[in-house]
N, C-alpha and C positions, 0 to 999 in steps of 0.2 A: 504494500500500500504506500502511495506517495505521501510525503509530508505536506499537508495543506496549510493554508494560512487562515487565520481568524480575522474577521472584520469587526471592528469596534468603532464607536463614535466618541470623539473627544467630548468630555463633559463640560468643557468651557463654553458657556453660552455665546460668547463672541466668536468662537472658532467653529465648533461642530464638524470638524474635518473627520472623514471616515478613514481609519487607519487599518492597514493590513499587517498583522503581526504573525510570526511563526507559532505553530501549535505548541512548541516547546516553551513558549512564554506564559502558558496558563498558570495563574496564581501569582505571577510576578508583576513588578511595577515596570512600566515603560513610559517614555517621554514622548509627547506629541511633537513631531518635527515642525509643525506649523506655528504653534504658540508656546511650546515648552511646558505645558501642563503635565503633571504626573498622573498616570492612569493605571489602575490595577486591572489586569486582564482576568476576566472571570474564569473560574475553574470549570471543568466539564461537569455538567449535571448528569445524574443517573437517569436512564430512560424512564419516563413516566413520573419523575419526581415533581415536576412542576405542572400543575394543571393550568389550562388556559384561563385567563381572566375574562369573565363575561363583560360585554359592553354595558355601560351604565344606562339605566332606564330613565327616560325623561320624567320629570316631576308630574304627578297626576295620572300616570299610566300604570295599569296593573300588569306586572310582568308575568303573572300566572294566568294561563288561558284555561278556561274550563267550562 
């Protein structure tokens, strides 16, 4: 299997540059080449550990159909 890159977005609100970092960087700190902000590369999640977050329901609407 080839070593792939991880794409992360710089958390600096004035930068928001998408960075491509090596998989070996998981759990480590990297520096944005655009603005210099320090970013922690997320570690790999176990399959099925994170459930998708449902979209918020507008006020006044009943999310349960019945």
